[in-house]
C-alpha positions in Angstrom: -10.9 11.5 -17.3 -9.7 8.2 -15.7 -11.6 5.0 -16.1 -11.8 2.2 -13.5 -9.0 0.2 -15.1 -6.6 3.1 -14.8 -7.5 3.5 -11.2 -7.2 -0.2 -10.6 -3.6 -0.1 -12.0 -2.7 2.9 -9.8 -4.2 1.4 -6.6 -2.4 -1.9 -7.3 0.8 -0.1 -7.7 0.4 1.6 -4.3 -0.7 -1.7 -2.7 2.5 -3.3 -4.0 4.6 -0.9 -2.0 3.0 -1.8 1.3 5.3 -4.8 1.8 8.3 -2.5 1.6 6.8 -0.2 4.3 6.2 -3.2 6.5 9.9 -4.1 6.2 10.9 -0.5 7.0 8.6 -0.6 10.0 10.6 -3.4 11.6 14.1 -2.0 10.6 15.7 -0.7 13.8 17.8 1.8 11.9 14.7 3.6 10.7 13.2 4.2 14.2 13.2 8.0 13.6 10.8 7.5 10.7 8.4 5.1 12.5 5.6 7.7 12.8 5.9 8.6 9.1 5.9 4.9 8.2 2.9 4.2 10.3 1.0 7.1 8.8 1.8 5.9 5.3 0.6 2.4 6.1 -2.7 3.9 7.5 -3.2 6.0 4.5 -2.5 3.2 2.1 -5.0 1.0 3.9 -7.6 3.8 3.8 -7.0 4.2 0.1 -7.5 0.5 -0.6 -10.6 0.3 1.6 -12.1 3.4 -0.1 -11.4 1.9 -3.5 -13.1 -1.3 -2.5 -16.2 0.6 -1.2 -16.4 2.7 -4.3 -15.8 -0.2 -6.7 -17.0 -3.3 -4.9 -16.6 -5.5 -8.0 -12.9 -4.6 -8.3 -10.2 -6.3 -6.3 -7.0 -4.7 -5.1 -4.2 -7.1 -6.0 -2.3 -8.4 -3.0 1.3 -7.4 -2.8 3.7 -9.7 -4.5 6.3 -11.5 -2.4 7.8 -9.5 0.6 10.9 -7.5 -0.2 14.1 -8.8 1.4 16.3 -6.0 2.6 19.1 -8.2 3.8 
């Protein structure tokens, strides 16, 4: 069974990938994946919101600095 700390680590790991998806979303070479990227962002946001509702005293760490693809 997983405890809150383990869940926190996993949700933080997922949240840290959000910045990368945002970069992919504006990349014109990835237009064919735009629906998939948008869906992934929505699901990540839902996951983080659900975690916050389930464990209101826990905080999802914000992403670190944005990832530079240049």
